[in-house]
C-alpha positions as a Python dict, from the first residue, in 0.01 Angstrom:
ca = {
    (1, 'M'): (0, 0, 0),
    (2, 'V'): (239, 198, 243),
    (3, 'F'): (150, 191, 607),
    (4, 'N'): (330, 397, 887),
    (5, 'T'): (333, 315, 1241),
    (6, 'D'): (479, 538, 1524),
    (7, 'I'): (771, 393, 1700),
    (8, 'D'): (827, 446, 2080),
    (9, 'T'): (1096, 729, 2058),
    (10, 'N'): (1237, 657, 2401),
    (11, 'K'): (1331, 316, 2267),
    (12, 'L'): (1469, 474, 1937),
    (13, 'K'): (1668, 710, 2152),
    (14, 'L'): (1831, 434, 2332),
    (15, 'M'): (1909, 244, 1992),
    (16, 'N'): (2055, 569, 1856),
    (17, 'N'): (2275, 678, 2146),
    (18, 'N'): (1997, 918, 2269),
    (19, 'T'): (1953, 1102, 1943),
    (20, 'T'): (1667, 1092, 1720),
    (21, 'T'): (1525, 1263, 1407),
    (22, 'K'): (1152, 1298, 1292),
    (23, 'Q'): (1218, 1074, 1008),
    (24, 'Q'): (1343, 801, 1249),
    (25, 'T'): (1019, 825, 1457),
    (26, 'K'): (812, 661, 1157),
    (27, 'Q'): (866, 295, 1039),
    (28, 'Y'): (759, 239, 683),
    (29, 'R'): (630, -90, 560),
    (30, 'W'): (521, -192, 196),
    (31, 'I'): (265, -432, 155),
    (32, 'P'): (203, -539, -221),
    (33, 'D'): (-141, -636, -307),
    (34, 'T'): (2, -906, -545),
    (35, 'I'): (141, -1156, -300),
    (36, 'P'): (-92, -1461, -280),
    (37, 'L'): (-222, -1555, 59),
    (38, 'L'): (-108, -1875, 225),
    (39, 'K'): (-409, -2087, 290),
    (40, 'S'): (-422, -2184, 647),
    (41, 'N'): (-510, -2541, 760),
    (42, 'K'): (-844, -2492, 923),
    (43, 'A'): (-848, -2820, 1096),
    (44, 'K'): (-516, -2743, 1280),
    (45, 'V'): (-602, -2368, 1341),
    (46, 'V'): (-923, -2440, 1517),
    (47, 'K'): (-758, -2697, 1763),
    (48, 'S'): (-471, -2480, 1841),
    (49, 'D'): (-404, -2304, 2181),
    (50, 'S'): (-480, -1967, 1999),
    (51, 'Q'): (-831, -2099, 1933),
    (52, 'A'): (-901, -2137, 2293),
    (53, 'N'): (-754, -1795, 2362),
    (54, 'L'): (-975, -1654, 2101),
    (55, 'R'): (-1298, -1801, 2264),
    (56, 'D'): (-1181, -1648, 2601),
    (57, 'I'): (-1138, -1297, 2428),
    (58, 'I'): (-1486, -1313, 2258),
    (59, 'V'): (-1638, -1393, 2603),
    (60, 'N'): (-1462, -1122, 2786),
    (61, 'C'): (-1513, -877, 2503),
    (62, 'L'): (-1895, -932, 2522),
    (63, 'K'): (-1873, -898, 2915),
    (64, 'V'): (-1760, -552, 2870),
    (65, 'G'): (-1989, -449, 2595),
    (66, 'L'): (-1757, -495, 2280),
    (67, 'N'): (-1997, -697, 2051),
    (68, 'H'): (-1884, -616, 1692),
    (69, 'F'): (-1626, -855, 1542),
    (70, 'E'): (-1495, -765, 1206),
    (71, 'T'): (-1288, -1010, 986),
    (72, 'A'): (-1236, -1107, 615),
    (73, 'R'): (-1145, -1430, 433),
    (74, 'F'): (-814, -1258, 330),
    (75, 'Y'): (-703, -1190, 681),
    (76, 'G'): (-549, -1530, 698),
    (77, 'S'): (-709, -1771, 932),
    (78, 'S'): (-918, -1517, 1139),
    (79, 'E'): (-1253, -1578, 959),
    (80, 'C'): (-1265, -1955, 1003),
    (81, 'Q'): (-1139, -1913, 1370),
    (82, 'F'): (-1415, -1660, 1453),
    (83, 'V'): (-1691, -1865, 1311),
    (84, 'D'): (-1572, -2180, 1482),
    (85, 'A'): (-1533, -1987, 1804),
    (86, 'L'): (-1862, -1817, 1792),
    (87, 'A'): (-2066, -2119, 1674),
    (88, 'G'): (-1887, -2318, 1960),
    (89, 'L'): (-1996, -2067, 2220),
    (90, 'I'): (-2338, -2048, 2091),
    (91, 'E'): (-2380, -2427, 2089),
    (92, 'D'): (-2253, -2465, 2445),
    (93, 'G'): (-2506, -2181, 2551),
    (94, 'T'): (-2238, -1949, 2658),
    (95, 'I'): (-2364, -1668, 2420),
    (96, 'A'): (-2653, -1608, 2201),
    (97, 'R'): (-2653, -1511, 1836),
    (98, 'E'): (-2813, -1178, 1897),
    (99, 'D'): (-2527, -1093, 2151),
    (100, 'F'): (-2299, -1000, 1864),
    (101, 'I'): (-2260, -858, 1519),
    (102, 'F'): (-2021, -1042, 1293),
    (103, 'Q'): (-1890, -864, 973),
    (104, 'T'): (-1678, -1010, 698),
    (105, 'K'): (-1575, -863, 361),
    (106, 'L'): (-1577, -995, 12),
    (107, 'F'): (-1399, -857, -302),
    (108, 'P'): (-1634, -700, -546),
    (109, 'M'): (-1708, -893, -842),
    (110, 'E'): (-1829, -799, -1194),
    (111, 'K'): (-2069, -1117, -1217),
    (112, 'R'): (-2347, -1180, -980),
    (113, 'G'): (-2259, -1550, -991),
    (114, 'D'): (-1903, -1501, -917),
    (115, 'F'): (-1996, -1293, -617),
    (116, 'E'): (-2258, -1554, -491),
    (117, 'K'): (-1973, -1825, -526),
    (118, 'Q'): (-1734, -1619, -307),
    (119, 'W'): (-2024, -1548, -64),
    (120, 'E'): (-2104, -1916, -36),
    (121, 'A'): (-1730, -1997, 35),
    (122, 'T'): (-1715, -1774, 332),
    (123, 'W'): (-1841, -1816, 664),
}
């Protein structure tokens, strides 16, 4: 996959002696599909400072009307972090289950049993 991201042209001009070209205004990154993900340690992740930050972000998103949270197992630790944060906020009465939509994704599978196994392993 190739993704392009716009770069701030003012910063680019400073880096290149105030000259820039169209080609320099795009940055290209190649992300191969074949690199296996490093499995995160759920016990450590959900006890980190970033987890407390995620809980605050969720609460503030809901306050301003943003209620759709989208993730996937293959996004690193985000799925387990979201599930832990949302469940904790529900358990302590800060939010209710009907306050948000939680979306995750799975890889398509040829066999129903393989899909169901993947489904059970998710959130």
